[in-house]
N, C-alpha and C positions, 0 to 999 in steps of 0.2 A: 610226430602224436598227432593228433585225426580227432579234429572239429565237427564228428559225424553223427547226427543224429538217427533212433528208430523214432517212430509215429507208426497211428496206424488210421489209414484211408481207406471209406466205406470197406472196412473190416480186413489190410491187408496190409501186412505189416510194411512200407515207404523209409528210405532213405535218403535228408538231406543236412547240409551242413545246419549248423545251429546257427539261431537268428535270423532266415530263413521267410522275407515277408512274403505273408500267408497268399496276397496276388505270384508274383514266382516260384512259389511252389504251383500251384493250378496249375499256372504256364508247365512252367517242367513235368508234371505229370499230365496235361496233355488237353486240360483245359480250355476252356473260353470264361476267361473272369467274367466278361458282363450273358452269357447265358447260366451261370449256374449260382445256383445257394447254399449255403456251407451253413451244418452245426458243427458247432466249434466243443470239444469238452461236455456235451449232453444240450448245447445253448444254440441258438440259433444266433449267427452272428453277423448282423446287423453292417451290410457295405461300408457306410462311415467308415467303419472302425478297421476294416480291413491291412490298410497300407499299415498303421501303428503296429500289425498284430507281427510278432515274429512268433516262430513255431518251434516247439519246445518238447525233450524229448519225452515222449508216451502223453501226447496228447494227442483224443481221438476225435479226426474228424471228417462229419456223413457229406459228402462235395452232392448234392441234386441236378441235374443237369433241367435246364426251363425245354419246355417243349410246347411250340406250340399246337392247337389243331382245332375239327370241328367236331 
């Protein structure tokens, strides 16, 4: 029996282990957690809540990379 779940990240289905903390998921997907903003199930998730947020099956995340420029 597996404890793998499916969720949507930027419109694409991704799989991970249940109860994966958000920062770990971001790293597994190749994002630098220090350089992204996350919308979690339709709401911007403030960075102070990332560590305690464990993704669940069916969650929807939009991850936006912060880009500097001028």
